[in-house]
C-alpha positions in Angstrom: 58.9 331.2 141.7 57.0 329.5 138.8 57.1 325.8 138.9 57.4 325.6 135.2 60.9 327.1 135.2 63.4 324.3 135.3 67.0 324.4 136.4 69.1 324.8 133.2 72.6 324.9 134.7 75.1 322.0 134.7 73.4 319.5 132.5 74.9 317.4 129.8 74.1 318.4 127.1 73.9 322.1 128.0 70.6 323.9 127.8 69.5 324.9 124.3 68.5 328.4 123.3 64.9 327.1 123.1 65.0 326.0 126.7 66.5 329.4 127.8 63.8 331.2 125.8 61.0 329.0 127.4 62.3 329.8 130.9 62.5 333.5 130.0 58.9 333.4 128.7 57.7 331.7 131.9 59.5 334.2 134.0 58.0 337.2 132.2 54.6 335.7 132.3 54.8 335.2 136.0 56.2 338.7 136.7 53.7 340.4 134.4 50.7 338.3 135.5 49.8 337.8 131.9 50.1 334.5 129.9 49.2 336.3 126.7 49.8 340.1 126.6 47.3 342.5 125.1 48.2 343.9 121.7 49.2 347.2 123.3 51.7 345.4 125.6 53.0 342.7 123.1 56.1 344.7 122.1 57.2 345.3 125.7 56.4 341.7 126.6 58.5 340.3 123.7 61.3 342.7 124.4 61.4 341.6 128.0 61.4 337.9 127.1 64.4 338.5 124.7 66.3 340.5 127.3 65.8 337.9 130.0 66.8 335.2 127.7 70.1 337.0 126.8 70.9 337.6 130.5 70.0 334.0 131.4 72.3 332.6 128.7 75.1 334.9 129.8 74.6 333.7 133.4 74.7 330.0 132.3 77.8 330.6 130.1 79.8 332.3 132.9 79.0 330.1 135.8 81.6 327.5 136.9 81.4 324.4 139.0 83.5 321.4 139.9 80.5 319.1 140.1 79.9 316.7 137.3 77.1 317.5 134.8 73.7 316.1 135.7 72.0 313.7 133.3 68.6 314.9 132.1 67.1 311.4 132.0 68.2 310.6 135.6 66.8 313.9 136.9 63.5 313.4 135.0 63.2 309.9 136.6 63.7 311.4 140.0 61.1 314.1 139.3 58.6 311.4 138.2 59.3 309.4 141.4 58.7 312.5 143.6 55.5 313.2 141.7 54.3 309.6 142.2 54.8 309.9 145.9 53.3 313.3 146.1 50.2 312.7 143.9 49.9 308.9 144.2 
């Protein structure tokens, strides 16, 4: 899967509609193989992004967990630590 798609579930505060849209856009770009669609495909591309965003938001809204919400800053710090070890 695309490395740019981030986990959106179980964070405090919850994922915004912009984050959901960005994840949908990355997914459609990956699946289509096009970061910028041609004019002929722009409508289909944008419709796919919108539909994936709706389904993603529905998924996030209906999932349940007993785990406490994760903190975005703590998770970002962990990611930076992993990157420092990986890339030096």
